[in-house]
N, C-alpha and C positions, 0 to 999 in steps of 0.2 A: 325598199318599197312590196309590197307584199300585192298581186291584185288576182283575183279570183274569177275567170270566166269560166261556164259552164261547169263541167269537173274536172281540167285542167288548171293548176296550181303555175305561175310565173314568179319568176323572183330575178329579181330586180339590182343591181349591184349597185352604188352609191358612184362606186374609188373606179369601176371601170363601165359603168353601160351596161354591162354586158344582161343579155336577157337567155334563159334556161328555162326549156319547157319539161314541166314533169309529170307523165302520164300517173295520174290514179284510178284506184278500181269504180266501179262506176258508182257502188252505192255510199260514195268519198260522202266523208261531210263538207259541205260550207263552212268557209272560211270567213272571219273580214263581216261579219254579220250580228246582228244582235238579236239574244234570244228572244223569241217571243214571249207574250202571255202565257200561252198554253204551256209553259216550258217551264220545267224547275231544277236550276241546277247543285247540284249537294254542295254543300261550303266547299270542300279543299279539290273543288274544279273551277281553275281560274280564269277570267274575264281581262284581255287589257285591260289599257288604261283610257278607253273607249268604247267600255261595258259592250265589247264585242270575243266571238268565239275566235278561235286561234288554234294553232296545234297543241300546243299548250293546256287548251281544254280537258280536252278529253285523255293526251299523251301525258304520260308519266318521264317520256326517255327527257334527257338534261341534251337540252339546244338542237332537241329532233329537226328542227328545219333547217339544220346547217348540214343534220347527215341525208344523203344522197339515198332514194329512195330504196332502192335494190340492197341498199348496206343497212337498214336499221333492223335490228333484229325483232320482227313481229313474233317470235316465241317470248322475248321477254316480261317477265310477271308483271312490268309495268309500262308496257306499252300500249295498253287502253288502263288511266288508272285507276288505283284500288282492286287492279288484277291481280293473277287469272279468271277469265270469264268461260265457263263448260258453252254459252253460244253468243256469237258478236250482241246479240239479241239480247241478249241478258242484262249489255254493259248500255244498250241503248235505253230503256228501260228506267235506266238512272235517270235520267232528263224526263222524257217520256211518257205519258199514261198508257200502260201496255193494251189498255179496254179499247182506248181511242185506234189501234192501229191492229185491232184483233179481225185474223179474215174469220165473213163469216158463215158456219154454222150452213152450209146449206140442206142438209137431211132435219134440220130445225125449223119445223113446216108450220105447226101449231102455234099458236097463244095461249094465251090464258084461259079463254073462252072455249078454244078446242076451233078455231077459225083458222082458215090455211088461208097463207099469202099468194094467190095466184101470180107474181112477180116471181116468187123463189120457184116457182115451178119452170120457171121460163129459165132459170138458168142450163136446165137438161133435156126440156121442153121446147117446142118451137110453139109451141102454147098450151097454155093450164087446162089441164082433163081434170074431168068429175071423177072423185076417187068411190063415187057410188056406185061408179057404170063399169063396164065390164069388156077391156079392148083386146082387140088381138096386138102384134107387136105392131105390124105395118101400121095400125092407128093410134100406137102409139106418140109416132111423130118426134121422136129424139133428132138431137141435134148432130149426133154421128150415132156408130152402130155403137149397142151396148158393150162389145169388150173396149174400146177405147175412150170411151166417154169417160169414165172413173180416173183417168192417166190428165184429166186437162186439172186435176187439183191433186192426186196423190200419188205417189211412186209406182213402179210396176213391180218392187219389192217391198211391202210395207212390214211385212210378216216375215216369221221363218217360215222359209218351202212353203209361200205366195206363188213362184216362179215354175217352180215344178210340177204345181197344177193345173199350167195355165193349158190344157194338151186336150184331147182326144180322150173319151173313157174307152173300156173295151167295151164288146158287147155283155160279158158279165159284169161287167159294172154298171153298167146301162142301164140292164135289165134290176138290178139291185138299186139303181137312183129311181126308176119307179117305181117299183113295191113299195118305195121309202114316201114317195107321193102321194100315191093310194091311202096309205096305211095313214098315215100322217095329218094327214089334207094340206101341203105345204108346195110349193113349187121348187124344182128347183134347177133353173131356165139353164140352154147349155148358145151360145154366139150360135151363128149362119152356119158352120162349118160343124157346127159340134160338138164345140172344143167348151169345155170349165171355160168359167171368166168371173168376175167379179163377184158381178148377182147372183153367179149360183149359189154362194152361203151365202152374201150381205145380201140385205135388203136398203135399197135405199132411202126410202122412206121412212121418217118418224111412225114411233106405233102410233095407230089409234087413228089415222088418217085413212088411210084402207083398213078397212072392218077388218077384225083380227079374226072374223070368223071364213073369212074366205082364202084360198091357198094363198093369193098374192099376197094381204095383211097378218096372214101369220110370222109370230118373231119370238126373241125372249124376251120376255120381260123383266123391269125391276132396276135394267142399269138407269145412268145418269145423263142425257145425251148430250151435255154440254163437257159432262167429265170427261165422257168418254169413255174407252174399255181400260182400266183398272187391275193391275199386278200386284202381289204381295210377295216378300222374300219366303225362300223354302230354305230348309237346312239342307234339303239333296245338294244345294250350290252350289256347297265346294267339294263335291264326289264330281259333279258335271262338269266345275272349270278345270280340274284336274283329269278325267279326261279327256277333254279334247286339248290340252295346254297343249301339247306334242304340235300337231297340225296348223292349232295356231301358231305356235312361233314360225313354221315353217311359210306363214301366209304374213307375217308381219316384218316390217323392217323396226329398225333402232327408233326412227325420228318419229314413227306412227305407230301407237302401241294401240291394241287389237284387248278390250275386256268382254267376255262373255257374261250375262249373268244368267240364272234359272230361279225363275219366280214363276206362279201361281196365279190363273186367273183368279181376279176379285168380284171384278164384277166387267160386263159384258153387254151389248147393244148391239144394233142392226145387222142382229144374224138370224138368222131363218130359224133355228137350232141350237141350240145350248155345245160351247164346243167345251166348256168347262167341265158339263158328264160327259161329252164324247160322243153324244148325241149326234150332230150335226157329221163326225169323222164314220158314223156307223152307217148311215143314209148313204155309202157310198163306198167302203171299204169293207172287209170283212177281213177279222185279223184274228191267230189262232191263239187258243185259250194256254 
């Protein structure tokens, strides 16, 4: 017999009546339960004779329930049925509707009529503010300092060289940034210590929430906020990968292969200036021709 308590799975042998506990990952699926009506299982995902989810429903390894947990080959193609999968969530969405589990895009603030949801503002602000008014940083009433607020949802390294930018610009660069702000009518805010942060380059608000004529409202136009940043393949990829191959081999082990790809920006969103045409880079940097 098999019983599930929380996320721990107990096996009771009828022959010995011995009980042993197997610790499973926190996100392990419950077993011995019937799928709800909201779940649509593929035909090849079997249930038991009581129409309940069991180990074999998700796993294709034969007699997996009799294999000690630490000895299960989790890299086997059949570990997850009809695998392998690039992401575990891709397997979950074989049965569950992806849209129902999609995390809310808190930057998507405007509805079809151009109205904004005040509750959405309160993810970052203690209370909703009037986008038509101007505020000092203190009046923004952010829930966390702006340099750490983004890390509640995003990685500290969401893109190449992100971590390298989180430092204090020297005086020459700071003067260049200030000149760009005046010339282009934008803001490039720094944190309280004068360091670059996520919102130095990225706008946290959907385009149009703040009037685009205002420095805080000016940002790149044309991208799809739901789709996000889109890249496209580029013929330079083979040269890029060959150039990085030696260093890449030094960083990886045989069990965890790493792959790098060179792709070009196709569309971009939530940027104060375009990175695609280099405008954003030139607001801070000066490159020799």
